[in-house]
C-alpha positions as CSV (number, residue, x, y, z in Angstrom):
1,M,103.5,69.9,131.1
2,A,101.4,71.8,128.6
3,R,103.1,74.2,126.3
4,T,101.9,77.8,126.2
5,H,101.9,79.8,123.0
6,R,101.5,83.6,122.7
7,Y,100.4,85.5,119.6
8,T,101.0,89.2,119.1
9,V,100.2,91.6,116.3
10,D,99.9,95.3,116.1
11,V,96.5,96.9,115.3
12,S,96.7,100.6,114.4
13,W,93.8,102.8,113.7
14,T,94.4,104.9,110.6
15,G,90.9,106.5,110.4
16,N,91.4,109.9,112.0
17,L,90.0,112.3,109.4
18,G,91.2,115.3,111.3
19,T,88.8,115.6,114.2
20,G,89.2,112.2,115.8
21,T,86.0,110.6,117.1
22,S,84.3,113.9,117.5
23,G,81.1,112.4,115.9
24,Y,79.9,109.0,114.7
25,R,80.3,110.0,111.1
26,E,83.5,112.0,111.6
27,F,86.0,109.2,111.5
28,S,86.9,106.2,109.4
29,R,86.9,102.7,110.7
30,D,90.1,101.9,108.8
31,H,93.0,100.3,110.6
32,E,96.0,98.1,109.8
33,V,97.0,94.7,111.3
34,S,100.7,94.1,111.1
35,G,103.5,92.0,112.5
36,P,107.3,91.9,112.1
37,G,108.3,90.7,108.7
38,K,104.7,90.3,107.5
39,P,102.6,92.2,105.0
40,V,100.2,94.8,106.4
41,L,96.6,93.6,106.4
42,P,94.1,96.4,105.7
43,G,91.2,96.3,108.1
44,S,87.9,98.2,108.6
45,S,84.5,97.4,110.1
46,D,81.7,95.7,108.2
47,P,80.2,98.1,105.7
48,A,76.9,97.8,107.7
49,F,78.8,99.6,110.4
50,R,80.3,102.4,108.2
51,G,83.3,100.3,107.2
52,D,85.3,100.2,103.9
53,P,84.1,97.2,101.9
54,S,87.6,96.9,100.2
55,R,89.2,96.0,103.5
56,Y,88.9,92.9,105.7
57,N,86.6,93.2,108.7
58,P,87.0,91.3,112.0
59,E,84.1,89.1,111.3
60,E,85.6,88.0,108.0
61,L,88.9,87.3,109.7
62,L,87.3,85.2,112.3
63,V,85.6,83.1,109.6
64,A,88.9,82.9,107.7
65,A,90.8,81.8,110.9
66,L,88.3,78.9,111.5
67,S,88.7,77.8,107.9
68,Q,92.5,78.1,108.0
69,C,92.8,76.1,111.2
70,H,90.5,73.3,109.9
71,M,92.5,73.2,106.7
72,L,95.9,73.0,108.4
73,W,94.8,70.2,110.7
74,F,93.2,68.4,107.8
75,L,96.4,68.6,105.7
76,H,98.4,67.4,108.7
77,L,96.1,64.4,109.3
78,A,96.0,63.6,105.6
79,S,99.8,63.4,105.5
80,A,100.0,61.3,108.7
81,N,97.4,58.9,107.3
82,G,98.8,58.4,103.8
83,V,96.1,60.5,102.1
84,V,97.7,62.6,99.4
85,V,95.8,65.9,99.0
86,T,96.5,67.7,95.8
87,G,94.0,70.5,96.1
88,Y,92.1,72.3,98.9
89,T,89.8,75.3,98.8
90,D,87.1,76.4,101.1
91,H,84.2,78.9,100.8
92,P,83.2,79.4,104.5
93,E,80.3,81.5,105.7
94,G,79.6,82.9,109.1
95,T,76.3,84.1,110.5
96,M,76.2,86.9,113.0
97,A,73.0,88.1,114.7
98,E,73.0,91.7,115.7
99,G,71.2,92.4,118.9
100,R,69.6,95.4,120.5
101,G,71.9,98.2,121.4
102,G,74.4,97.4,118.6
103,G,76.0,94.3,120.0
104,G,75.9,90.9,118.3
105,E,77.3,87.4,118.2
106,F,78.1,84.7,115.8
107,T,75.5,82.0,115.7
108,E,77.3,79.6,113.4
109,V,80.0,79.2,110.8
110,L,79.8,76.8,107.9
111,L,83.0,75.4,106.3
112,R,82.7,74.0,102.8
113,P,86.1,72.5,102.1
114,E,86.6,71.1,98.6
115,V,89.4,68.6,98.7
116,T,91.1,66.8,95.8
117,V,93.0,63.6,96.6
118,A,95.5,61.9,94.3
119,E,93.7,58.6,93.9
120,P,90.1,57.3,94.2
121,G,91.2,54.8,96.8
122,M,91.9,57.8,99.1
123,L,88.4,59.2,99.1
124,A,87.0,57.4,102.1
125,G,90.1,58.1,104.2
126,A,90.0,61.8,103.3
127,E,86.3,62.2,104.2
128,G,86.8,60.7,107.6
129,L,89.5,63.2,108.6
130,H,87.2,66.3,108.7
131,E,85.6,65.4,112.1
132,Q,89.1,64.7,113.6
133,A,90.4,68.0,112.2
134,H,87.4,69.9,113.7
135,T,88.1,68.2,117.1
136,L,91.7,69.3,117.0
137,C,91.3,72.8,115.6
138,F,92.4,75.3,118.4
139,I,90.1,78.0,117.1
140,A,87.0,75.9,116.7
141,R,87.6,74.6,120.2
142,S,87.7,78.2,121.5
143,V,84.5,79.6,120.1
144,N,81.1,79.5,121.7
145,F,79.0,78.8,118.6
146,P,78.8,75.8,116.3
147,V,81.2,75.2,113.4
148,H,79.6,73.0,110.8
149,H,81.2,71.2,107.8
150,Q,79.9,70.4,104.3
151,P,83.0,68.8,102.8
152,S,83.2,67.5,99.2
153,T,86.1,65.3,98.1
154,T,87.0,64.2,94.6
155,A,89.9,62.2,93.2
156,A,92.3,63.8,90.7
157,A,91.6,62.9,87.1
158,V,93.6,59.9,86.0
159,S,95.6,60.7,82.9
160,T,95.5,58.2,80.0
161,G,98.7,58.3,78.3
């Protein structure tokens, strides 16, 4: 039997400037995402939609979620396959097309994981894990747009004693 998981957070609008949503320019898009025992994540809308650029917007968080999911699966697969990862960073980018009437949709996300493995002999094994991580990522499997990958993998420098 398949297991079911539920995820809950609290999202609270903090942008009432005194008159609520009495006009398009009369309220802030600021809000907070929180959960028990976790730090508050300050959110807003994209600055193109009157948001605060110092806060995370939902589009950034979606791109981050795809990157995190891929990374966590990749690290799991590396461990299970004897590939020792010593460093991992990603610089993902999402593209959203705004349509008429204000709506829009993501057209793609590009992940750019930069992986460092412990030894040169692990390079090929590491590179082969990205496609498997993509196939297993819960979030990538749930979106209706392509998620592409441009990984780079290097081996840690060998110290000469």
